[in-house]
C-alpha positions in Angstrom: 0.0 0.0 0.0 2.9 2.3 0.8 4.3 1.8 -2.8 0.9 2.7 -4.2 0.8 6.0 -2.4 4.4 6.9 -3.3 3.5 6.2 -6.9 0.4 8.3 -6.6 2.3 11.2 -5.2 5.0 11.0 -7.9 2.3 10.8 -10.6 0.6 13.9 -9.1 3.9 15.8 -9.0 4.7 14.9 -12.6 1.2 15.9 -13.7 1.6 19.3 -12.0 5.0 19.9 -13.5 3.7 19.0 -17.0 0.7 21.3 -16.5 2.9 24.2 -15.4 5.2 23.7 -18.4 2.2 23.7 -20.9 0.6 26.7 -19.2 3.6 29.0 -18.6 7.0 27.8 -19.7 6.4 26.8 -23.3 5.1 30.3 -24.1 8.3 32.1 -22.9 10.2 33.7 -25.7 13.4 31.8 -25.0 11.6 28.4 -25.1 9.8 29.4 -28.4 13.1 30.4 -29.9 14.7 27.1 -28.9 11.8 25.2 -30.4 12.0 27.2 -33.6 15.7 26.8 -33.9 15.4 23.0 -33.3 12.7 22.7 -36.0 14.8 24.7 -38.4 17.8 22.5 -37.8 15.7 19.4 -38.3 14.4 20.7 -41.6 17.9 21.6 -42.8 19.1 18.1 -41.8 16.3 16.4 -43.7 17.0 18.5 -46.7 20.7 17.7 -46.6 19.9 13.9 -46.4 17.5 14.2 -49.3 20.1 16.1 -51.4 22.7 13.3 -50.7 20.2 10.6 -51.6 19.5 12.3 -54.9 23.3 13.0 -55.6 24.2 9.4 -54.8 21.2 8.1 -56.9 19.8 6.4 -53.8 16.1 7.5 -54.2 13.4 4.9 -54.4 13.1 4.8 -58.2 16.9 4.7 -58.6 17.1 1.7 -56.2 14.2 -0.1 -57.8 15.7 0.3 -61.3 19.1 -0.9 -60.2 17.7 -3.9 -58.3 15.7 -4.9 -61.4 18.7 -4.5 -63.7 21.4 -6.1 -61.5 19.9 -7.6 -58.4 22.1 -5.5 -56.1 23.0 -1.8 -55.4 26.7 -0.7 -55.2 28.0 2.8 -54.5 31.7 3.8 -54.1 33.0 6.6 -51.9 35.2 8.7 -54.2 37.4 10.4 -51.6 38.7 7.0 -50.3 39.9 5.4 -53.5 43.6 6.2 -52.7 43.3 5.1 -49.0 45.3 2.1 -47.7 43.6 -1.2 -47.1 41.8 -1.2 -43.7 42.8 -3.8 -41.1 40.4 -6.3 -39.5 39.9 -4.1 -36.4 39.1 -1.1 -38.7 36.5 -3.2 -40.5 34.9 -4.3 -37.2 34.8 -0.7 -36.1 33.1 0.3 -39.4 30.5 -2.5 -39.1 29.8 -1.5 -35.5 29.4 2.2 -36.4 27.0 1.4 -39.2 25.0 -1.0 -37.0 24.8 1.8 -34.4 23.5 4.3 -37.0 20.9 1.7 -38.1 19.8 1.2 -34.5 19.3 4.9 -34.0 17.2 5.3 -37.1 13.5 4.8 -36.5 12.7 3.7 -40.1 15.5 1.1 -40.3 15.9 -2.1 -38.3 19.4 -3.0 -37.1 18.1 -6.5 -36.5 16.8 -6.9 -40.1 19.9 -5.6 -41.8 23.2 -7.5 -41.6 26.5 -5.5 -42.1 29.8 -7.0 -43.1 32.9 -5.1 -43.9 36.1 -6.2 -45.7 38.9 -3.8 -46.5 36.5 -0.8 -46.2 33.9 -2.4 -48.5 30.6 -2.7 -46.8 27.8 -5.2 -47.7 24.3 -4.7 -46.4 21.9 -7.6 -46.6 18.5 -8.4 -45.2 15.0 -7.0 -45.6 13.5 -3.5 -45.6 10.0 -2.2 -46.1 10.6 -0.3 -49.4 13.3 0.8 -51.9 13.6 4.2 -50.3 14.9 2.6 -47.1 17.6 0.7 -49.1 18.9 4.1 -50.2 18.7 5.5 -46.7 20.7 2.5 -45.3 23.3 2.9 -48.0 23.6 6.6 -47.3 24.1 5.9 -43.6 26.9 3.5 -44.5 28.5 5.8 -47.1 28.7 8.6 -44.4 30.8 6.4 -42.1 34.5 7.1 -41.9 36.7 4.4 -43.5 34.0 3.2 -45.9 35.3 2.9 -49.5 32.3 1.2 -51.1 28.8 0.0 -50.2 27.1 -2.9 -51.8 23.5 -3.7 -51.0 21.7 -7.0 -51.4 18.8 -5.7 -49.3 15.4 -6.9 -50.4 12.1 -5.2 -50.2 9.7 -7.4 -48.2 
């Protein structure tokens, strides 16, 4: 019974703080400015990602056409062509970083996408919901330090 009352009190306090925020704090100029700045940054980031997807030919129609034509999707990182061959630890680091990026992305599933790396060449395999997500997964991989090439055998389920 004691735990119930403690929970009830904590719930009441949280409700009061939330009500106070919605009634007073969120209307303050500094808070509104922070909200607007955050929204603007999110829009700019989304626009940048979309621009990269178009530049790398990783849009839904591009992916669908290439999958139909070749059965896989491959993109090379131009700035890394002259780089030395990565060691096994570097490849493991690259795979781990890509898996982390996939895990943080709400649209992609780190469980459904396998990542393997050899000499800076990344292969993505598994299933995604649509062709656009193949492009998004490839873009995340291409933006990872040490990646020289990304090959995708991801399938749309």
